[in-house]
DSSP file (Angstrom, degrees, kcal/mol; ACC not computed):
  #  RESIDUE AA STRUCTURE BP1 BP2  ACC     N-H-->O    O-->H-N    N-H-->O    O-->H-N    TCO  KAPPA ALPHA  PHI   PSI    X-CA   Y-CA   Z-CA
    1    1 A M     >        0   0    0      0, 0.0     4,-1.9     0, 0.0     5,-0.2   0.000 360.0 360.0 360.0 -38.9   99.0   77.3  120.5
    2    2 A L  H  >  +     0   0    0      1,-0.2     4,-2.2     2,-0.2     5,-0.2   0.879 360.0  53.2 -65.5 -36.4   99.0   80.9  121.7
    3    3 A I  H  > S+     0   0    0      1,-0.2     4,-2.5     2,-0.2    -1,-0.2   0.902 107.1  52.4 -65.3 -40.0  101.8   81.8  119.3
    4    4 A L  H  > S+     0   0    0      1,-0.2     4,-2.5     2,-0.2    -2,-0.2   0.911 109.5  48.8 -61.7 -43.2   99.8   80.4  116.4
    5    5 A V  H  X S+     0   0    0     -4,-1.9     4,-2.4     2,-0.2    -1,-0.2   0.902 111.6  49.6 -64.7 -41.6   96.8   82.5  117.3
    6    6 A I  H  X S+     0   0    0     -4,-2.2     4,-2.1     2,-0.2    -2,-0.2   0.907 111.3  49.1 -64.5 -41.7   99.0   85.6  117.6
    7    7 A V  H  X S+     0   0    0     -4,-2.5     4,-2.2     2,-0.2    -2,-0.2   0.918 112.1  48.3 -64.2 -43.2  100.5   84.9  114.2
    8    8 A L  H  X S+     0   0    0     -4,-2.5     4,-2.4     1,-0.2    -2,-0.2   0.905 110.1  51.5 -64.2 -41.1   97.1   84.4  112.6
    9    9 A L  H  X S+     0   0    0     -4,-2.4     4,-2.1     1,-0.2    -1,-0.2   0.905 110.1  50.1 -62.7 -40.0   95.8   87.6  114.2
   10   10 A A  H  X S+     0   0    0     -4,-2.1     4,-2.1     1,-0.2    -1,-0.2   0.907 110.2  49.9 -64.5 -41.5   98.7   89.5  112.8
   11   11 A L  H  X S+     0   0    0     -4,-2.2     4,-2.1     2,-0.2    -2,-0.2   0.903 110.2  49.6 -63.5 -41.5   98.2   88.1  109.3
   12   12 A W  H  X S+     0   0    0     -4,-2.4     4,-2.1     1,-0.2    -1,-0.2   0.883 109.5  52.2 -66.4 -37.4   94.5   89.0  109.4
   13   13 A L  H  X S+     0   0    0     -4,-2.1     4,-2.4     2,-0.2    -1,-0.2   0.900 108.0  51.4 -65.1 -39.5   95.3   92.5  110.4
   14   14 A I  H  X S+     0   0    0     -4,-2.1     4,-2.6     1,-0.2     5,-0.2   0.905 108.5  51.9 -61.5 -40.9   97.8   92.8  107.6
   15   15 A M  H  X S+     0   0    0     -4,-2.1     4,-2.4     2,-0.2    -2,-0.2   0.907 109.8  49.4 -61.3 -41.4   95.1   91.6  105.2
   16   16 A V  H  X S+     0   0    0     -4,-2.1     4,-2.0     2,-0.2    -2,-0.2   0.924 111.7  47.5 -64.6 -44.9   92.7   94.3  106.5
   17   17 A V  H  X S+     0   0    0     -4,-2.4     4,-2.5     1,-0.2    -2,-0.2   0.922 113.1  48.9 -63.2 -44.8   95.3   97.1  106.2
   18   18 A L  H  X S+     0   0    0     -4,-2.6     4,-2.5     1,-0.2     7,-0.2   0.901 109.2  53.3 -61.6 -40.9   96.1   96.0  102.6
   19   19 A G  H  < S+     0   0    0     -4,-2.4     6,-0.3    -5,-0.2    -1,-0.2   0.883 112.6  43.7 -62.3 -39.2   92.4   95.9  101.8
   20   20 A F  H  < S+     0   0    0     -4,-2.0    -2,-0.2     1,-0.2    -1,-0.2   0.880 114.0  50.5 -71.1 -38.5   92.0   99.4  103.0
   21   21 A A  H  < S+     0   0    0     -4,-2.5     2,-0.7     1,-0.2    -2,-0.2   0.869 113.0  46.3 -69.7 -37.0   95.1  100.7  101.3
   22   22 A I  S >< S-     0   0    0     -4,-2.5     3,-2.0    -5,-0.2    -1,-0.2  -0.900  72.4-161.8-111.1 104.6   94.3   99.1   97.9
   23   23 A K  G >  S+     0   0    0     -2,-0.7     3,-1.3     1,-0.3    -1,-0.1   0.787  87.0  63.7 -59.3 -30.6   90.7  100.0   97.1
   24   24 A S  G 3  S+     0   0    0      1,-0.3     3,-0.3     2,-0.1    -1,-0.3   0.722  99.9  55.3 -69.5 -17.4   90.4   97.2   94.4
   25   25 A L  G X>  +     0   0    0     -3,-2.0     3,-1.5    -6,-0.3     4,-0.6  -0.090  67.2 129.8-102.3  34.2   91.0   94.7   97.2
   26   26 A F  H X>  +     0   0    0     -3,-1.3     3,-1.0     1,-0.3     4,-1.0   0.809  66.5  61.7 -61.0 -31.1   88.1   95.9   99.3
   27   27 A A  H 3> S+     0   0    0     -3,-0.3     4,-2.1     1,-0.3    -1,-0.3   0.807  93.6  65.5 -63.0 -28.4   86.7   92.4   99.6
   28   28 A L  H <> S+     0   0    0     -3,-1.5     4,-2.6     1,-0.2    -1,-0.3   0.798  93.7  60.5 -62.8 -29.7   90.0   91.5  101.4
   29   29 A V  H <X S+     0   0    0     -3,-1.0     4,-2.6    -4,-0.6    -1,-0.2   0.951 107.1  43.8 -61.6 -50.8   88.9   93.9  104.2
   30   30 A F  H  X S+     0   0    0     -4,-1.0     4,-2.5     2,-0.2    -2,-0.2   0.897 114.4  49.0 -65.5 -41.0   85.8   91.8  104.9
   31   31 A I  H  X S+     0   0    0     -4,-2.1     4,-2.5     2,-0.2     5,-0.2   0.925 112.8  48.7 -63.6 -44.0   87.6   88.5  104.7
   32   32 A G  H  X S+     0   0    0     -4,-2.6     4,-2.6     2,-0.2    -2,-0.2   0.910 111.9  48.1 -62.4 -43.5   90.4   89.8  107.0
   33   33 A I  H  X S+     0   0    0     -4,-2.6     4,-2.5     2,-0.2     5,-0.2   0.924 113.0  47.9 -64.2 -44.6   87.9   91.1  109.6
   34   34 A I  H  X S+     0   0    0     -4,-2.5     4,-2.4     1,-0.2    -2,-0.2   0.925 114.9  45.3 -62.5 -44.8   85.9   87.9  109.6
   35   35 A L  H  X S+     0   0    0     -4,-2.5     4,-2.6     2,-0.2     5,-0.2   0.886 112.0  52.7 -67.7 -37.9   89.1   85.8  110.0
   36   36 A F  H  X S+     0   0    0     -4,-2.6     4,-2.4    -5,-0.2    -2,-0.2   0.944 112.7  43.6 -61.8 -48.6   90.4   88.1  112.7
   37   37 A V  H  X S+     0   0    0     -4,-2.5     4,-2.5     2,-0.2     5,-0.2   0.920 114.8  49.7 -64.4 -44.0   87.3   87.8  114.7
   38   38 A A  H  X S+     0   0    0     -4,-2.4     4,-2.5    -5,-0.2    -2,-0.2   0.914 112.2  47.3 -61.8 -43.2   87.0   84.1  114.2
   39   39 A T  H  X S+     0   0    0     -4,-2.6     4,-2.6     2,-0.2    -1,-0.2   0.908 112.2  49.9 -66.4 -41.0   90.6   83.5  115.2
   40   40 A A  H  X S+     0   0    0     -4,-2.4     4,-2.4    -5,-0.2    -2,-0.2   0.919 111.7  48.1 -64.1 -42.6   90.2   85.7  118.3
   41   41 A I  H  X S+     0   0    0     -4,-2.5     4,-2.6     2,-0.2     5,-0.2   0.925 112.6  48.1 -63.7 -45.3   87.1   83.9  119.4
   42   42 A I  H  X S+     0   0    0     -4,-2.5     4,-2.6     1,-0.2     5,-0.2   0.918 112.2  50.2 -62.5 -42.7   88.7   80.4  118.9
   43   43 A G  H  X S+     0   0    0     -4,-2.6     4,-2.0     1,-0.2    -2,-0.2   0.903 112.0  46.5 -62.0 -41.8   91.7   81.5  120.8
   44   44 A I  H  X S+     0   0    0     -4,-2.4     4,-2.3     2,-0.2    -2,-0.2   0.919 113.4  48.8 -67.5 -43.0   89.7   82.8  123.7
   45   45 A V  H  X S+     0   0    0     -4,-2.6     4,-2.4     1,-0.2    -2,-0.2   0.936 114.0  45.5 -63.1 -46.0   87.5   79.7  123.9
   46   46 A R  H  X S+     0   0    0     -4,-2.6     4,-2.4     1,-0.2     5,-0.2   0.868 112.3  51.7 -65.8 -35.8   90.5   77.4  123.8
   47   47 A R  H  X S+     0   0    0     -4,-2.0     4,-2.1    -5,-0.2    -1,-0.2   0.904 110.8  47.2 -67.4 -40.9   92.3   79.4  126.4
   48   48 A R  H  X S+     0   0    0     -4,-2.3     4,-2.4     2,-0.2    -2,-0.2   0.903 112.1  51.7 -65.0 -41.6   89.3   79.4  128.8
   49   49 A K  H  X S+     0   0    0     -4,-2.4     4,-1.4     1,-0.2    -2,-0.2   0.946 113.7  41.7 -60.9 -49.2   88.9   75.6  128.2
   50   50 A S  H  X S+     0   0    0     -4,-2.4     4,-1.7     1,-0.2    -1,-0.2   0.847 114.1  53.9 -69.1 -33.2   92.5   74.8  129.0
   51   51 A G  H  X S+     0   0    0     -4,-2.1     4,-1.2    -5,-0.2    -1,-0.2   0.873 107.2  49.9 -67.6 -37.9   92.6   77.3  131.9
   52   52 A S  H  X S+     0   0    0     -4,-2.4     4,-0.5     1,-0.2    -1,-0.2   0.820 109.5  52.5 -72.2 -28.9   89.5   75.7  133.6
   53   53 A R  H  < S+     0   0    0     -4,-1.4     3,-0.4    -5,-0.2    -1,-0.2   0.893 114.7  40.1 -70.6 -39.7   91.1   72.3  133.3
   54   54 A N  H >< S+     0   0    0     -4,-1.7     3,-1.0     1,-0.2    -2,-0.2   0.626  98.1  76.2 -86.4 -14.6   94.4   73.3  135.0
   55   55 A S  H 3< S+     0   0    0     -4,-1.2    -1,-0.2     1,-0.2    -2,-0.1   0.778  91.2  55.7 -71.1 -24.9   92.8   75.5  137.7
   56   56 A G  T 3<        0   0    0     -4,-0.5    -1,-0.2    -3,-0.4    -2,-0.1   0.570 360.0 360.0 -81.9  -8.6   91.7   72.5  139.7
   57   57 A V    <         0   0    0     -3,-1.0    -1,-0.2    -4,-0.1    -2,-0.1   0.442 360.0 360.0 -90.1 360.0   95.1   71.0  140.0
């Protein structure tokens, strides 16, 4: 699961860089930023959930 989150974060960063590099794709910047933040939040939440479950064992 962690690898999937890392891959998605990398893809979103690439989208952001492409959006800044190509001015006509400026909307891609906002989409990339939103997806990056959403993926990071989901990854953090899931990691904390699974960590709290295993910490008692």
